[in-house]
C-alpha positions, 0 to 999 in steps of 0.5 A: 085746787092748789090748796086741795093738793097741799092738804092731800100732800100734808095728809099723806104719811111721811116716807119711812127710812129706807129698808135695805133688804134687797135691791128690788125692795130698795127700788120700790121704796125710792119710787115711793119717795120720788112720788112723795116728792112730787106730791109734797111739792105740788109738781104739775105735769111738765115740772122738772124733777131733781137729778138722779144724783140729787135723789141718790144723795138725799135717799142715801142710795146709789144712782143705779137704784134711782135710775131703776126707780126712774125707769119703773116710774116712766113705765107707769107713765108717772114721769117722763124720762127723755134721753139727755134731759132731766126727768119730768112729771107726766100727765095722765096717760090712758095707756097704762090702764089700757094695758091692765084692761087688755091683760085682764081680758086675755087672762080671762079675769074680765069678759068683753061683755063686762067691759061693754057693760062698763062702757055703756054706763060710762059713755051714756054719761059722757054723751049727756055731759058733752051735750051740756058742756061741749064748745062749737069746735068739739061739736063739729069734731064729733059730727065730722067723725060721724060723717067720716064713718059714712064717707069711708064706709067701704074701708072698715079699718078707717071706719073703726079708727073714726069710731074710736076717735068719735067716742074719745072726742065725746069723752073729752068734750064732757069736761071730766078727765076721768071719763076721758082716761077710762074711755081711752083705756078701752082702745086696744080691746075695742080694736079687737072687738070692733072687727068682730061686731062689724063683720057679724052684722048681716049686711051693709044695711045693718052696718050703715045703721050703726053709722047712723047711730053715731050720727044721731049721737053727734046730732044730739050733742050738737043740739045740746040735748043731753037726754037725746044724746044719752038715749042714742048712746045707750041704743048704740051700745045695745046694738053693738052688744047684740052684734057681738052675741050674734058672733058668739062673743 
């Protein structure tokens, strides 16, 4: 992995000299240079970055410009800037992608059904992979979240949180962090559509059928049966989409 990172860093174009046609342009360039520094030195999450003063001297800009670049990189969750300590490289964070997804929905650039189409495609795969790759603790966590949905059935908000955690736990158990990033990024939109789909079901029997669907997914993953897990996840999404259609979404 280190060798791959080194080759990618070497293949990346070297940062050009800074263009001073406006502070915004300068901040953007410093952001690019800081990101290039991270790649060039193969810095991993948690690694400490040089100080604002060090970057300012290296790039020939003011500390104020570097500070603004740090703020922007922090907003993108590429670095972590804490009060009173040096900036560090951040790990992957689904919240940024989540903001993009939620913004796109609210501005009518993508639809809820398009999101569910992507989710169905991604999560049938995560269920199959989780059945193959999960460890015992993960299988128990997934089963426990499905059981919690049944236990807290009369409290819709708690059921929703268990449901979201259930899908995220499966994405982690599949051992592909890209899937985990994608699934977690849907959290904000899911919290909006979940309530609609839950109340659109005609009665508690139909709602309990949704809970049973989660239990079937969990059982398939526990049994390490990828085809059964994939089929159960597909059926779950088909039922969810039908509920949204009944609600007029």
